[in-house]
N, C-alpha and C positions, 0 to 999 in steps of 0.2 A: 516258812522262812526261819532260818537260824538267826539268833540275835547275838551280836558281839559288841562289847563296849570298848571304846578307845578313849582314854582319859590322859590328859597332859597336866603335869604339875611338878613342882620342885620339891615337894615333901612326900617321899615314897610311901610312908605309912598311910597318910591321908589319901594319896592318889590311889593306892590299892583298894582302900576301903570304898572310895567313891565309885570305882569301877565295879566292885561287887554289888554295891547298892543299885547301880543301873541295871543289873541283871537279876535283882533279888526275886522278881516274880518267877524266874526259871529255877531258882535254887531249892524250893520246897520239894520238888520231885527229884532233883539231882542229888541232894544230900540225904542218903538213905537213913531212916530212923533205926537206931539200934546197932548200927555198925560204926566202928571207930573211923575217924577221918585221918587219912595219911596225907600229909603235905609233903610232896616230893619235889625238892629243889634240884638244881643241877650243880654238883660240885665234882666235875670231872677231874679237877686237880686242886691243889692247895694255893690257889691264886685269889687275890682280893677282887671283889666285884667291880672295882674301878678299872680293872683290866679289860672288861667286856667279855669275860669268860665264864663267870660264875654268878649265881643268883644273889641279889642284894638281900641281906638279912632283914632290912627294913620293910621290904615287900612282904616277906613271910610274916613279920610281926603284924603288919596291917591285916593280913588274912586271919591270923590267930585271933586278933582283937575283934574282927568282924564275926567270926564263928562264936566266940564267947558271948558276944552281945546277943546272939540268937539262941543262947542257952545250950550250946554244944560244948560238952566237957571232955569227951573221948577224942583227944587230938594227939597225933603223933607226927613228929617231923623225922623223916627217914630218907637216907640216901646211901648208896654204895658207890664210892668213888672208884673210877677206873684207873687213875694214874697216881694216886696218893693215898696215904692213910686217911681214912674218912674223918676221923675225929680231929686230925690236924687241919684238914680242909674246913671243918666246922669252925674251928677256932680262928683261922685266918679270916674267914668270912664274917665272924661274929655271931653265927647262928647258935652257938652253945650258950652265949649270953642271953639271946632272945628266949630260948627254951627255958632257961632258969628263971628269967624275969617273968615270963608268962605262965610258968608252972605247967609246961607240957613235956611229954616224953620225947627224948632224942635218941634215935637208934641208928647203928651202922648196919645197913641191909646186907653188907658183905658177910656179916657174922650171924645172919638170921638162919632159921631152918629153911631149907629149899625143898620145893615140891616140883616133880616133873609134870609138865602140862603139855597136852597135844592141842595146838590151835585148830579150830574147826576149818575145814576146807582150805588147807594151807596152800599158799602159792610156792613156798620154798622152805618154810620153817616147820618141820614135822614135829619136833619136840623141843622143849626148852625147860631149864630148871629156874623156877621163879621163887623169890622170897615169899614165905608164907604170909608175912604181915601185909604185903601188897595185895595178895589174893583175897584176904579176908576183910579188907578195908575199902571204904569209899575214897577214891584218889582225887586229890587236887594237885595237878601237875603245874609246877612253877619253874619253867625253863627261862633261860636267858634269850633275848632277841639277838640271834647271831646266825651267821652263815656256816656252811659245812662244805668241805672239799668234795665229798662224793654224794651226799644226800641233798645238796644244794642249801637246805636250811636245817637247823637243829632246834626244834621247838617242842611242843607238848607231847607229841606222839613219840618222837625219838628219845625224849627224856625218860621214857619207861625202861630203857636199857639199863639204867642204874639199879633196877630191881632184879637183875639177872645174876646168876652165879658166874657166868662167863660172858663178859661184854664183847671180848675180841672175836668170839665165834660169829657174832652178828655181822661183822665186817667181811667175813669170808664168803665170797660168792655174791648172791643177789641181795644187797643191803636194803634196797627199797621194798622188795617183796617181804623181806624179813621184818622190817619195821611195820608194814601193814598187817602181817600175821600176828606180830606181838600185840599190836593195838586191839586185835580182836579178843584177846584174853586179859589185857590190862588196858581197859579203855578209861581214860580220865573222865570223871563225872563233871569236873570243873577244870578249866584251864586258865591260868593267869600268867601271861608272859611279862617278864621283867624287862622292860625297855628303858629303864632309867639310864643306864650306860650300856649301850648295845655293843655287839662285836662285829666289826667289819673284817673282810679278808677271808677268814675261815675260823673254825671252832677253837683253834689253838694259837692264832696269830697275835693275840693281844693288841689289836688295833681298836681301842675304845672310841665309841661315838656317843656323845651326849644327846639323848633323845627325850628324856624325861617323860616316858610313856608307860602306861599299863594297858594291856589288851586282855580282855576277859570274856568268857562265855562258857556255856555248857555243852556246846558242840565242839569237840577238840579239833576236828578237821577244819571247821569254819574258822576257829580261832587261829590255827596255824596258817590258814589261807590268808587271813587278814594280816598276820605277822609277815608273811612273805611279801604281800602287796606293799606293806609299809616300807619294806627294804628294797622296793623297786623290782620285785620278781613276780612274774605271772604265776599264780598258784597252780595252774594246769601244767606248768613246766616242772613242778615238783612231783616226781614220779610216785613217791609213797603216799602223797595226798590223793592223787588220782586213784591209786589202788585201794586206799582206805575208803574212799567214796564208793567205789564199786562193791566193796564188802558191806556197804550199808552202815558205815560208822559215822557218817556225817556228810557235809557238802563242802566242796572246794570251789564251787562256782560262785563268783562274786555277785552274780545277779540273784542268787538265792539266799543272800546274807543281808540282814538288816543291821546296819552300823549305827549305834547310838553314841552320843558324845561327839568327839572330833571326827570330821570326815577324813577319809584316807588321804585325799589330796592336800589337806592342810598340814599333815604331819609326815608325808612320804619323803623319803630321801633315797637316792640311788646308791646302794652300797656297792663298793668295789670288791669284786670277787677275786680270791686267789686262784691259782691254776688248779683246776678240778681234775682229779684222777678219774679215769674211765671206770665205769662199773660194769661188771659182767651181767648180762641180762639174757 
């Protein structure tokens, strides 16, 4: 059984820390000794987290403080924005101040060295250029809790697209298959979904929903499945989660996931979806 924590609270730093504490028994094996930790938030654009589009910097700060308390010092916060200058996005979200205050490295993955990688047994994505920092690090994916027009949800697995040299190429053709293939080479060791202010409609609609939730676990498919369920979406209706499960990357079957903290039914809200574009499959 995969374990996923759902914690509700009005103080994001403390709520993020509490969620990680709930899964602390799983973290010893998830956080590889000797490798740097890459905290990968979602800054697709330079919009404030209150819009429901980008990761709350206070959630990242809670993660950094939790890691430092465990004696981890090699911590990097990295993202490659798809629609804005990454450092402008960092500043708007306040993540630059978090990095300075906590004494951790902040990098623009768009300016990193890229390595061409061939996903194993690809469904659609035969090769992709990936930021070297992401490949050599243990990844903590910190996406926003929000919907997506074509992928249905955009959570910890899809968040890995920010580490690519070309994000747009992922949207050409079979997006769900591409996400599952990417997850096989960039598999988050820990996933922490920022559901403080979530995003209804779609990934760019700017329809914020106050949820005051953090969802965390070491099985990224299970964490995304719980994120989908909290938004009123059946996880098995999210194609890339089903494909990732078939690749052995985790489980999206709610019956195989142990939820600790808040029960799904206590925090669930039916998110209104924008018109979804059809996906070639």
